[in-house]
C-alpha positions as CSV (number, residue, x, y, z in Angstrom):
1,M,1.6,25.3,33.2
2,T,-0.9,22.2,32.7
3,V,-1.0,20.2,29.9
4,T,-4.2,18.3,28.8
5,A,-4.6,15.0,26.6
6,H,-7.2,15.4,24.2
7,T,-9.4,12.5,23.0
8,E,-10.6,11.9,19.9
9,S,-14.1,12.8,21.3
10,D,-12.7,16.2,22.4
11,R,-11.8,17.7,18.6
12,T,-14.0,19.4,16.6
13,E,-15.2,18.0,13.9
14,S,-13.1,20.6,11.7
15,D,-9.9,19.5,13.6
16,R,-10.5,15.9,13.0
17,T,-11.4,15.9,9.1
18,G,-10.6,19.6,8.1
19,A,-14.0,20.3,7.1
20,R,-15.7,23.4,7.4
21,T,-19.2,22.3,7.9
22,D,-20.7,19.2,9.5
23,E,-22.0,17.9,5.9
24,A,-18.5,17.8,4.8
25,A,-17.2,16.3,7.7
26,T,-20.0,13.5,7.2
27,V,-18.6,12.9,3.6
28,I,-15.4,12.8,4.9
29,D,-15.6,10.3,7.9
30,G,-17.5,8.2,5.3
31,A,-14.6,8.5,2.3
32,R,-11.9,7.5,5.1
33,E,-13.8,4.4,6.5
34,R,-13.8,3.8,2.8
35,I,-10.4,4.3,2.6
36,D,-9.3,2.1,5.4
37,A,-11.2,-0.8,4.3
38,L,-9.5,-0.6,0.9
39,D,-6.0,-0.2,3.0
40,D,-6.9,-3.6,4.4
41,R,-7.8,-5.0,0.9
42,I,-4.4,-4.0,-0.3
43,I,-2.3,-4.9,2.7
44,G,-3.8,-8.4,2.4
45,L,-3.2,-8.5,-1.6
46,V,0.7,-7.6,-0.9
47,Q,0.5,-10.2,1.6
48,E,-0.6,-12.8,-0.7
49,R,1.4,-11.8,-3.3
50,M,4.4,-11.9,-1.0
51,A,3.3,-15.5,-0.4
52,V,3.2,-16.3,-4.4
53,S,6.2,-15.0,-4.9
54,A,8.2,-17.3,-2.6
55,V,6.6,-19.8,-4.1
56,I,8.1,-19.0,-7.6
57,Q,11.6,-18.2,-6.1
58,D,11.6,-21.4,-4.4
59,A,10.7,-23.3,-7.6
60,R,13.3,-21.2,-9.6
61,I,16.2,-22.0,-6.9
62,A,15.5,-25.5,-6.7
63,S,15.6,-25.8,-10.3
64,G,18.9,-24.2,-10.5
65,G,17.9,-20.9,-11.5
66,R,18.5,-17.7,-9.9
67,R,16.5,-15.9,-7.2
68,V,15.5,-13.5,-9.3
69,N,14.2,-13.0,-12.8
70,L,15.2,-9.6,-14.2
71,S,12.9,-9.6,-17.4
72,R,10.3,-10.5,-15.5
73,E,10.7,-7.6,-12.7
74,N,10.8,-5.2,-15.9
75,E,7.5,-6.4,-17.5
76,I,6.0,-5.7,-13.8
77,L,7.9,-2.4,-13.8
78,G,6.5,-1.2,-17.3
79,R,3.2,-2.3,-16.5
80,F,2.9,0.0,-13.2
81,R,4.4,2.7,-14.9
82,D,1.8,2.6,-17.9
83,A,-1.1,2.3,-15.6
84,L,-0.1,4.7,-13.0
85,G,2.5,7.0,-14.3
86,T,5.9,7.6,-12.8
87,P,4.6,6.8,-9.2
88,G,3.3,3.1,-10.4
89,T,7.1,2.6,-10.9
90,T,8.1,3.6,-7.5
91,L,5.1,1.5,-6.2
92,A,5.8,-1.4,-8.2
93,M,9.9,-1.2,-6.9
94,T,8.5,-1.5,-3.6
95,L,6.1,-4.4,-4.0
96,L,9.0,-6.0,-5.8
97,E,11.3,-5.4,-2.8
98,L,8.8,-6.7,-0.8
99,S,8.3,-9.9,-2.7
100,R,11.7,-10.8,-3.4
101,G,14.0,-8.7,-1.0
102,R,16.8,-6.3,-1.9
103,I,19.2,-7.5,-4.7
């Protein structure tokens, strides 16, 4: 039995996009490019948020305070929940963990 590796160019439009027409495949390709660009921006913003959070933590600890300010974190959780519903809370928790580490 011979197994053949397939490249992106070997795949049909339907396989690659799930579309049933060339027109839909074109729309999907364009939208995926936009999503990829948005994801790149989101990743950059998360990295920036992590850096700013490190500055805050360093200042708080240097002044004798705690590493984490739970009331502030609750504000953030509420803002994300209000804007995005229950999944927003999960997203906020992930951002908080990335920014301050696990508590």
